DRENNU-661330 format. One line per field, with one value per residue (C-alpha): x, z, y. Coordinates in Angstrom, 1 decimal. Each point is the difference from the previous one (the first is absolute). Example, Ala and Ser with C-alpha at 12.3 -4.5 7.8 and 13.67 -1.06 7.14 Angstrom:
BEGIN
c1 = [12.3  1.4] $
c3 = [7.8  -0.7] $
c2 = [-4.5  3.4] $
//
This chain:
BEGIN
c1 = [-0.2  1.6  -0.3  1.3  2.4  -0.8  2.6  -2.2  1.2  2.6  -1.9  -1.7  2.2  -1.1  -3.0  -2.8  -3.6  -1.7  -3.5  1.5  3.8  2.4  3.2  3.1  3.0  3.1  3.3  3.4  3.1  2.4  -2.3  0.6  -3.2  -3.7  -3.1  -3.3  -0.8  -3.6  -1.3  -3.6  -1.8  2.1  3.2  0.9  1.9  0.3  2.9  -0.2  2.9  -0.2  2.0  -1.1  2.4  -0.4  2.2  1.2  -3.6  -1.0  -3.6  -2.7  -3.5  -2.3  -3.2  -2.9  1.7  -1.5  -0.8  0.8  3.3  3.1  3.1  3.6  2.9  3.5  2.7  3.1  3.5  3.3  0.6  2.9  -0.2  3.0  -0.4  -4.1  -1.9  -2.4  -1.9  -1.2  -2.8  -0.7  -1.5  -3.4  -0.5  -2.4  -1.3  1.5  -3.7  -2.2  -3.5  -1.0  1.8  -0.7  1.4  3.2  3.5  1.5  3.2  2.5  3.0  -1.8  -0.4  3.5  2.1  2.9  0.7  -0.1  2.5  2.6  3.2  -0.1  -3.1  -2.5  2.5  -1.2  -2.8  -3.1  -2.0  -2.9  -3.2  -1.9  -3.5  -1.8  1.6  -0.4  -3.8  -1.3  -1.4  -3.5  -1.7  -2.7  -3.0  0.2  -3.2  -2.0  -3.5  2.3  -4.0  1.4  2.8  3.1  2.8  -1.1  2.9  -0.3  2.0  3.4  -1.2  -3.0  1.5  0.5  1.9  -0.3  2.4  -1.3  0.5  -2.5  0.1  0.7  -2.8  -3.2  1.8  -1.9  -2.7  -3.3  -2.3  1.4  -0.8  2.9  0.5  0.4  2.5  3.5  -0.8  -0.8  -3.8  0.6  1.2  -2.9  -2.5  -2.0  1.2  3.5  -1.0  -2.4  3.7  1.7  -2.9  -1.1  3.8  -0.4  2.9  0.7  2.4  1.0  3.5  0.5  3.1  1.1  -2.4  2.1  0.2  3.2  1.7  -1.6  2.6  3.7  2.5  1.0  -3.6  -1.4  1.4  -0.9  -3.5  -0.1  -0.9  0.7  -3.5  1.3  0.5  3.2  1.2  -2.0  0.1  -2.8  -0.6  -3.6  -1.4  -2.0  1.5  -2.0  -0.5  -2.2  -2.7  -3.1  -1.3  3.0  3.4  -0.9  -0.3  -2.6  2.0  0.3  -3.7  -0.3  2.4  -1.7  -3.2  2.0  1.0  -3.4  -1.5  2.8  -0.7  -3.5  0.9  1.9  3.4  2.8  2.8  3.1  2.4  3.3  2.3  3.3  1.9  3.6  0.5  -1.9  0.0  2.8  2.5  3.7  2.1  -1.0  -3.9  -2.7  -0.4  -3.2  -0.8  2.1  2.9  -0.3  -1.8  3.6  1.6  2.5  -2.9  -2.3  2.1  3.1  3.4  3.0  2.8  2.8  -2.0  -3.3  -0.4  -1.3  -2.7  0.0  -2.0  -1.6  -2.9  1.7  -2.4  2.9  -0.5  -0.8  -2.1  1.9  -1.8  2.7  -1.7  -2.6  -2.2  0.4  -1.0  -3.3  -0.7  -0.5  -1.9  -2.2  -0.6  -1.0  -2.3  -1.6  -0.9  -1.5  -2.0  -1.1  -0.1  -0.7  2.3  0.4  3.5  3.2  3.0  2.7  2.3  4.0  -0.6  3.3  1.1  -2.1  2.0  3.6  1.5  3.6  0.0  -1.0  -3.7  -0.5  -3.6  0.4  -0.3  -1.6  -2.5  -1.2  0.2  -2.4  -2.3  -1.0  -0.1  -2.7  -3.1  -1.7  2.4  0.5  -3.6  0.3  1.1  3.9  1.6  3.3  1.8  3.2  3.0  1.3  2.9  2.7  2.7  -1.7  -3.2  -1.9  -2.0  -2.5  -0.9  2.2  -2.8  -1.4  -3.4  -3.1  1.3  -0.8  2.2  -0.2  1.6  2.5  0.8  -3.5  -0.1  3.3  -0.7  -3.4  1.0  3.2  -2.2  -2.5  2.3  2.2  2.6  2.5  -0.8  -0.9  -3.5  1.3  0.1  -3.4  -1.7  1.5  -1.6  -3.5  -0.6  1.3  3.5  0.5  4.1  -0.6  -2.4  -0.9  3.7  -0.8  -3.8  -2.0  -2.9  -0.5  -1.6  3.4  0.4  -2.3  0.6  0.0  0.7  0.2  -0.2  0.1  3.9  0.3  -1.9  -3.9  -1.0  -1.0  3.6  1.5  -1.0  0.8  3.1  3.4  1.4  -1.4  -1.2  0.4  0.9  -3.2  2.0  2.5  3.1  0.7  -1.2  2.7  -2.4  -2.0  1.0  2.3  -0.7  -3.8  -0.3  -2.5  -0.8  -1.8  -1.3  2.3  -0.8  1.0  -2.7  -3.7  -0.9  -3.0  1.7  -3.0  2.0  2.6  -3.2  -1.4  3.4  0.0  -3.3  0.8  2.9  -1.8  -2.5  3.1  1.3  -3.5  -1.0  3.1  -0.1  -3.2  0.1  3.2  0.3  0.7  -1.5  -0.7  0.3  -1.2  1.1  -2.7  -1.2  1.5  -3.5  -1.0  3.4  1.1  3.5  2.7  1.0  3.4  0.7  1.0  0.8  -3.0  0.5  -0.4  -2.2  -3.7  -1.9  -1.4  3.4  -1.3  -3.3  -2.0  -2.4  -3.3  -1.1  0.9  0.0  -1.4  2.9  0.6  -3.5  0.7  2.9  -1.8  -2.2  2.7  1.3  -3.2  -0.7  3.6  0.1  -3.9  1.3  3.1  -2.7  -2.2  2.8  1.8  3.0  0.9  0.7  1.3  0.9  2.7  2.7  -0.5  1.7  0.0  -2.0  -1.7  -3.4  -0.7  0.1  0.1  3.9  -1.8  1.8  -1.5  2.2  1.6  2.5  0.0  1.6  -2.0  0.2  -1.9  3.4  1.3  2.5  3.4  3.0  1.3  -3.1  -0.2  3.0  -0.1  -0.1  -1.2  -3.2  -2.9  -3.1  -1.6  -3.3  -0.6  -2.9  -2.1  -1.7  -2.7  -0.8  3.1  0.0  1.5  -1.4  -3.4  -3.0  -0.4  -2.5  2.4  -1.7  2.0  0.6  -0.6  0.0  0.4  3.3  1.9  2.7  1.7  1.6  3.0  1.7  2.1  1.5  -0.6  -1.7  -2.9  0.8  -2.2  -0.4  -1.1  -1.9  2.4  -0.7  -0.9  -3.6  -0.3  -3.0  -1.9  -1.9  1.0  -1.3  1.9  -1.2  2.9  1.9  2.0  -0.3  -3.7  -0.8  -2.3  -0.5  -0.7  -3.3  -0.2  2.4  1.2  -0.1  3.3  0.6  2.3  2.8  -1.3  2.5  -0.8  1.3  1.1  1.2  3.4  0.3  -3.5  -1.1  -3.1  -2.1  -1.9  -2.4  -0.9  -3.4  -1.7  -1.5  -1.3  -0.2  -0.5  -1.5  2.3  0.1  2.6  0.3] $
c3 = [-0.2  -0.4  2.1  -0.3  2.5  0.1  1.7  3.0  3.0  2.6  3.2  2.0  -0.2  -0.7  -1.3  -0.3  -2.0  -0.7  -1.4  -3.7  0.4  2.7  0.1  1.3  1.5  1.8  1.3  -1.0  -0.1  -1.4  -2.5  -3.5  -0.7  1.4  -1.0  1.3  -0.1  -0.2  0.9  -1.2  2.1  -1.5  1.0  -3.6  0.0  -2.0  0.1  -0.7  0.0  1.6  -1.8  1.7  2.8  2.1  3.3  -0.1  -0.1  -2.7  -0.9  -2.3  -0.9  -1.2  -1.5  0.8  3.3  3.1  3.5  0.6  -2.6  1.4  -0.7  1.0  -1.5  -1.7  0.6  -2.3  1.3  1.2  1.9  2.1  3.3  1.0  -0.9  1.4  -3.2  -0.2  -3.1  -1.3  -2.3  0.5  2.8  0.3  2.7  2.8  -0.7  2.7  0.0  -0.4  1.4  -0.1  -0.3  -1.5  1.3  2.3  -0.9  -0.7  1.2  -3.5  -1.0  -2.9  2.5  0.8  -2.4  0.1  -0.9  2.7  -1.4  -0.5  2.3  0.1  2.2  -1.3  -2.4  -2.9  -2.1  -0.2  -3.2  1.7  -0.3  3.3  -1.0  0.8  3.6  0.7  1.0  -1.8  0.5  -0.7  -1.5  2.0  0.3  3.2  -0.1  3.5  1.9  3.5  1.0  1.5  1.7  1.7  2.2  3.6  1.4  3.6  2.2  1.4  3.2  -0.5  -2.1  0.7  -2.3  -0.8  -2.3  -1.8  -3.4  -2.5  -0.7  3.5  2.0  -1.9  -1.7  2.9  1.0  -0.2  0.0  -3.5  -3.2  -0.8  -3.8  1.6  3.2  -0.2  -2.4  -0.4  -0.2  3.2  2.2  -1.6  1.5  2.5  2.6  -1.0  1.3  2.6  1.9  -0.5  1.1  3.2  0.6  -0.1  -2.5  -2.1  -2.5  -2.0  -0.8  -3.2  -0.4  -3.4  -3.0  -2.6  -2.6  1.5  -1.5  1.7  -0.9  0.4  -0.9  3.5  1.0  -3.1  0.5  3.5  -1.3  2.6  -1.4  0.6  2.6  1.2  -2.7  0.4  -3.8  -1.5  -3.9  -1.2  2.0  -1.2  -0.4  2.6  0.6  -2.4  1.9  3.2  -2.7  0.1  -3.7  -1.8  -1.4  -3.1  1.8  2.1  2.9  -0.4  0.9  2.4  2.0  -0.2  1.3  2.5  1.3  -0.6  2.3  2.8  -0.1  0.0  3.6  1.2  -0.7  -1.5  -2.6  0.4  -2.6  0.9  -2.9  -0.8  -2.3  1.5  -2.0  -2.6  -0.5  -3.1  2.8  -0.6  -2.4  -0.5  -0.1  -2.8  -2.5  0.0  0.4  1.1  -1.0  -3.2  -0.9  2.0  2.6  0.0  0.7  2.4  2.3  2.3  -1.5  1.7  -0.3  -1.8  -1.3  -1.4  0.0  3.2  1.8  3.1  2.3  2.9  0.5  0.4  -2.9  -2.8  -1.5  0.9  -2.3  -0.8  1.5  -1.2  -3.5  -0.7  -2.0  2.6  2.2  -2.1  -0.6  4.2  0.0  -2.8  1.5  3.3  -1.7  -2.0  3.3  1.9  -3.0  -2.0  2.4  3.6  2.2  2.9  0.7  -0.3  1.7  -1.4  0.7  0.7  -0.5  0.7  -2.8  -2.0  1.9  -1.0  -2.4  -0.4  2.6  3.7  0.6  -0.4  1.7  -2.7  -3.0  -3.3  0.7  3.4  -1.7  -3.0  2.1  2.5  -2.9  -1.8  0.4  -0.1  1.9  3.1  1.2  0.3  3.1  -0.7  1.9  -0.1  0.8  1.3  -0.6  -2.7  0.2  -1.5  2.5  1.9  -1.3  3.8  -0.1  2.5  0.9  -3.0  -2.3  -0.8  0.5  -1.2  0.2  2.8  1.0  0.5  3.7  0.6  3.4  0.9  -1.3  1.7  3.5  0.4  -0.5  1.9  2.8  0.2  -0.2  2.9  -1.7  1.6  -1.4  1.6  0.6  -1.3  -3.5  0.5  0.9  -3.0  -2.2  2.1  -0.4  -3.8  -0.1  0.1  0.3  -3.3  -1.8  1.5  -0.8  -3.5  0.3  -0.1  2.2  1.8  -2.8  -1.6  1.9  -1.6  3.3  -0.6  2.1  -3.2  -3.5  -3.7  0.5  3.4  2.5  0.3  3.5  1.1  -1.0  1.5  3.7  -1.5  -1.5  1.0  -3.5  -3.4  -1.7  -3.6  -1.5  -2.4  -2.1  -1.4  1.5  3.1  2.2  -1.2  -0.9  2.2  2.9  2.5  3.1  0.4  3.4  0.7  3.1  0.3  3.3  1.3  -2.7  -3.6  -2.7  0.3  3.5  2.2  3.2  1.4  2.3  -3.2  -2.2  2.7  -0.1  -3.9  -0.2  2.8  -2.0  -3.2  1.6  1.6  -3.6  -1.3  3.1  -0.2  -3.7  -0.1  3.1  -0.9  -1.9  -4.1  -2.7  1.5  -3.0  0.4  -2.2  -1.5  2.5  3.0  1.1  -0.4  1.3  -3.5  0.2  -3.0  2.1  0.8  -3.7  0.2  -3.7  -1.9  -3.2  -2.4  2.0  -2.1  2.5  3.3  1.5  -1.2  -0.3  2.9  1.6  0.7  2.4  2.9  3.8  2.9  0.9  -3.0  -0.1  3.1  -1.4  -2.6  2.2  2.4  -3.0  -1.4  3.3  0.1  -3.3  0.9  3.5  -2.0  -2.6  3.0  2.1  -2.0  3.1  -1.7  -3.1  0.3  -3.4  1.9  2.6  3.9  1.5  3.6  0.7  3.5  0.5  1.3  3.7  0.2  -0.2  -2.5  -3.7  -3.0  0.2  3.3  0.4  3.2  1.8  1.6  3.6  -1.6  -0.1  -2.7  -2.2  0.8  -2.4  1.2  -0.5  -3.8  -0.9  2.3  -2.5  2.3  0.8  -1.2  1.6  -0.6  0.1  -2.3  0.6  -2.7  0.5  -2.3  0.7  -1.2  -3.2  -2.0  -3.2  -0.8  -2.5  -3.5  1.0  2.3  3.3  3.0  0.1  3.3  1.1  2.5  2.1  0.3  1.8  -1.7  2.1  -2.1  2.0  -1.6  2.8  0.2  3.4  1.0  1.5  2.0  -1.2  1.8  -1.6  -0.3  2.7  -2.8  -0.9  3.0  1.1  -3.4  -0.3  -2.4  -1.8  -2.0  -3.6  -1.8  2.0  -2.2  2.4  -1.4  -3.0  -1.1  0.3  3.1  0.3  3.6  2.3  3.8  1.4  1.6  2.3  2.0  1.7  -1.1  -1.4  -3.9  -0.5  -3.9  -1.0  -1.6  -3.9  -0.2  0.2  1.5  -1.5  2.8  -0.6  1.7  1.6  0.5  -3.3  -1.2  2.5  -2.0  2.0  2.1  1.2  2.9  -1.1] $
c2 = [0.2  3.2  3.0  3.0  2.4  3.9  2.1  0.2  2.1  -0.7  0.8  -1.9  -2.8  -3.5  -1.4  3.1  -1.2  3.1  -1.9  -0.1  -1.7  -0.1  2.2  -2.3  2.1  -1.3  1.8  -1.2  2.3  -2.9  -1.8  -0.1  -1.0  -1.2  -2.4  -0.3  -3.4  -0.9  -3.9  -1.3  -2.4  -2.9  1.7  1.1  2.7  3.5  2.4  3.6  2.1  3.2  2.1  3.6  1.3  3.0  0.8  -4.1  -0.9  -2.8  0.8  -0.8  -0.3  -3.3  0.5  -2.2  -1.2  -0.1  -1.4  -4.1  0.3  -2.0  2.4  -0.4  1.9  -0.9  2.1  0.1  1.4  -1.1  -3.1  1.0  -1.2  1.4  3.4  -0.2  -0.6  -3.4  0.6  -3.3  0.1  -3.6  0.6  1.3  3.1  0.6  3.7  2.2  1.8  -2.7  0.3  -3.8  -3.3  -3.6  -3.0  -0.7  -0.6  -3.4  -0.9  -1.2  1.0  2.1  2.9  0.6  2.6  -2.4  -3.5  -2.6  -1.9  2.7  -0.3  3.7  0.0  3.0  1.3  -2.6  1.2  -1.8  -0.6  -1.8  1.8  0.3  1.3  -3.4  0.0  3.6  1.6  2.9  3.5  0.6  2.9  1.2  2.4  2.1  1.2  -0.7  1.3  0.8  1.5  2.7  -1.8  1.9  -0.3  0.1  2.1  -1.6  2.0  -1.5  -0.2  -1.7  -2.9  -3.5  -2.2  -3.2  -1.9  -2.8  -2.0  0.2  -4.0  -1.3  2.1  -1.4  -3.3  -2.5  2.5  -1.9  2.2  1.0  -1.6  -2.2  1.5  3.5  -1.3  1.2  3.1  3.6  -0.3  -2.6  2.9  2.0  -2.6  1.0  -2.9  1.4  3.6  -0.9  -1.4  3.4  1.9  -2.0  0.1  4.2  0.0  3.1  -1.2  -3.1  0.0  -2.5  -2.0  0.2  0.2  1.8  -3.2  -2.3  -2.7  -2.9  -2.8  1.2  -2.6  -1.5  -0.5  -1.4  -3.5  -0.3  1.2  2.6  3.5  3.9  0.1  3.3  1.9  2.0  -0.5  2.7  0.2  2.1  3.2  0.6  -3.1  -1.7  -3.5  -2.5  -2.8  1.6  0.8  -2.6  1.4  -0.6  1.4  1.7  3.2  -0.3  0.0  3.8  0.5  -2.8  2.1  2.9  -1.4  -1.4  3.6  1.4  -2.9  0.7  3.9  -0.6  -2.0  2.7  -1.7  1.2  -1.4  0.0  -1.7  -1.7  1.1  -1.0  2.4  -0.8  -3.1  -2.1  -3.5  -0.5  -0.5  0.2  -0.1  -4.1  0.7  0.3  2.4  0.9  3.3  3.6  -2.3  -0.4  3.7  1.8  -1.5  2.8  2.3  -1.9  -1.6  0.9  -1.6  -0.6  3.1  -0.8  -3.8  0.8  -3.6  -0.7  2.0  2.3  -2.5  2.1  -2.0  -3.9  -0.6  0.2  3.5  3.3  2.4  3.2  2.8  2.5  -0.4  2.3  -2.5  -2.5  2.7  0.7  -3.5  -0.2  3.3  -1.0  -3.3  2.1  2.3  -2.5  -2.2  3.3  1.3  -3.0  -2.6  2.3  -1.1  1.6  -0.4  -2.2  -1.6  0.0  -3.2  0.5  3.8  0.8  -1.6  2.8  2.7  -1.2  3.3  -1.6  -2.4  1.5  0.3  4.1  1.0  2.8  -2.2  0.9  -2.8  1.7  3.5  -0.8  -1.9  2.7  2.3  -2.1  1.5  -3.5  -2.1  2.9  -1.4  -3.6  -1.9  -0.8  -2.7  -0.9  -3.2  1.8  -2.3  -2.1  -2.4  2.2  2.2  2.4  -1.4  0.1  3.4  -0.1  3.8  1.0  0.6  3.6  1.9  -1.9  -3.3  -2.3  -3.0  -3.5  0.2  -2.8  1.5  -0.5  -3.6  -0.7  1.5  -1.0  -3.7  0.7  1.0  -2.5  -3.1  1.5  1.2  2.5  3.2  3.5  1.2  3.2  -1.5  -1.8  3.6  1.8  -3.0  0.1  3.8  -0.1  0.1  4.0  -1.1  -1.0  1.8  3.5  1.8  0.4  1.3  -3.3  -1.2  -3.1  -1.7  0.3  -3.3  -3.4  -1.8  -4.0  -2.7  -2.6  0.1  -2.2  -0.2  -2.2  -1.8  0.1  1.2  -3.3  -1.4  2.7  -1.0  -4.0  0.1  0.6  -1.0  0.2  -3.2  1.0  -3.8  0.4  2.7  -2.5  1.8  -2.4  2.7  2.6  2.9  2.6  1.9  -2.1  2.4  0.4  1.4  -2.5  -2.1  -3.9  0.8  -2.8  -3.3  0.4  -0.4  -1.3  -1.4  -1.3  1.6  2.2  2.1  0.7  0.5  2.5  2.2  -0.3  1.8  2.6  0.7  0.5  2.5  2.1  0.4  0.7  2.7  1.3  0.8  1.4  2.4  1.3  3.8  -0.5  -2.3  -3.6  -2.8  -3.6  -2.2  -2.4  -2.9  0.8  1.1  -3.6  -1.7  -1.0  -2.1  -0.8  -3.0  1.6  1.5  3.7  0.2  -1.4  1.5  -2.7  -1.8  0.6  -2.3  -0.7  0.9  3.8  -0.2  1.1  -2.8  1.2  -2.9  1.1  -2.0  1.9  1.2  1.8  1.2  1.8  1.4  1.5  1.7  1.1  2.0  1.2  1.9  0.9  1.9  1.6  1.1  2.1  1.3  1.5  1.2  3.3  0.1  -3.4  1.6  3.8  1.9  1.5  -0.7  -0.6  3.4  -1.1  3.5  0.4  0.5  3.6  -0.2  -3.6  -1.1  -3.0  -0.3  -1.2  -3.0  -1.5  -2.8  -1.8  -2.9  -2.7  1.5  3.0  2.3  1.6  -1.5  0.5  0.7  -3.5  -1.9  1.6  -1.8  -2.8  -3.2  -2.0  2.3  -1.6  1.4  3.7  1.5  2.9  2.8  1.2  3.2  0.1  3.7  1.6  -0.8  2.7  0.0  1.1  -2.0  0.5  3.2  1.2  -1.6  -0.9  -3.8  -1.7  -3.7  -2.1  -0.9  -2.7  -1.6  -3.1  -2.4  -2.0  -3.1  -1.8  -2.0  -3.4  0.5  1.8  3.3  2.4  3.8  2.8  2.8  2.9  3.1  2.2  -2.3  -1.6  2.2  -1.5  -3.0  -2.6  -2.8  -3.0  0.2  -2.4  -2.9  -2.3  -3.0  0.1  -2.0  2.4  4.1  1.1  2.2  0.0  0.2  0.2  3.9  1.4  3.1  1.7  -2.7  -3.2  -2.0  -1.2  -3.7  0.0  -3.9  -0.6  0.8  1.9  2.9  2.3  2.9  1.9  2.9  3.0  0.2  3.1  1.3  -3.2  -3.0  -3.4  -3.0  -1.6  -3.6  -0.7  -3.7] $
//
């Protein structure tokens, strides 16, 4: 079939259908020729040369080509790996701006730009055609009826994040039709949304949904797959296998339907995005997209030896964010997901890698400057994973204004506190109150701290209190992969047990972690399934386990039903009380004439903390007073915010301790509203006043609420 190619336009990049035909455009500075390759339903290929070049963008318009058309590119140029060039027109390439993908990569020699049999490894040119083994991009119709949907713009201080996986969250849910489980449509199903609403979640943070390579070479022989998805290959395309309706472009509309349904339920959508590297790996990896489009432009190559890649990510390569075209790709991707797909924010994987101008992480890098000046992105939620694997990559607290961060120091401090590790109460106090030592100096507020105890990378909460050692044998790497220093504690027995005493302690520890996180200032982030006692059997790196190891189990035993109920009420408790989610830092100011501050710190005997106690690594108990009548900020309409006052007693010792009410507040009457020794949330507890000793069991916390303005019903049992 003969198809004509008109000159077309260099913008926008990718494949753009205008109702009559499709414009194709792709950037390659060092190419000598580009062909767009069209595939029919039988896989037969038609190659069309793009003769027009504008500012290194190769472009052409093909009349009559429209939505559903499968395509790819072949790019001609020098094959000189030692000079950084790896062009090979025998390799079909995925459009970096593809909006949808069809199929998955097949691991075969054909997808590599070099010959496997060549003794010079990656220096030998391969003449094998990769087209049958590479997924095809799809021309899409982007029209969609949003029915007035807009981003929710939930304030940061009211945000509660739930990190989850599109497939794993619904794959085993019996209340969702089987054909929808594990898909965007499954996450949009009322059964999935009702769970999130009942829990009190305000935002889902979805693990990578950019189309990624599911079958990297080292996993294929073991029948394992890239479950997590941290090997992106198309930054504007929703991952195809998460679509219930098919993969010929329907995934775009299905993703939009999911976002719309979540928004209607009051839930924001945050995407975990991986712009630091791609799935093409190191110099021995396949040639499926950017490597063949223009390797020297898109990737950071080693200074003095361009055959090899700078690897700040541990994944084989790093995108060359110093190149304006790479920055453009990232920015175009981000804007697309906000403007066309209506997402509410992004969590940037290994974000430090994006801030490396030369080699050091630079807080003033062009990447930040561009985002801060962009009118679309400056108003969405931006979250950094503030580290990478390169030298100086650990940058917790080092990101600029507009950015919140996964607070790794919060995770480590809270884990150490509850497992009894020697650490200072001063460190714990900083983390509990939003980590002002990390974020206040550059003008950021408590919401800069994303507080988490567990995340996808590591133990689940149940495994955190069940295993001292990782159990990653199923990953096929002889248990060498994954973190060795987990800051976990098995409560006396390694792994599963029927010992009731151990199980009781483990349950209490789980409640301690949850209560600490939801009572802390900052933004809490919960790992999907922790509210139901999910276990991965001690696997702390199930990146390749697309099976029951990773999927949520919705068949809950009685103790997990109690945990779910406890978590729901704990989140509701946080949402009811603005003192637990302040917009600004505690200042320690005294109430006029009373001598009582907005926050107070006391040791178990009711006296103020001394410098020695703050820094004594052996001290493991503290009570914290939160004054609900001294909230400095106002409401949306300028009204004064007044809340209940609370006294939180932490006891990380293994023995029971008796706490005295501090002198400053012992003339008030207090009632217990949270007690982590109880399997369910305490609605009615004991009253305390004046000199009465308050017993707090070992490894537990208790929250007392001041009585006076509103007295809840109390039961002395």
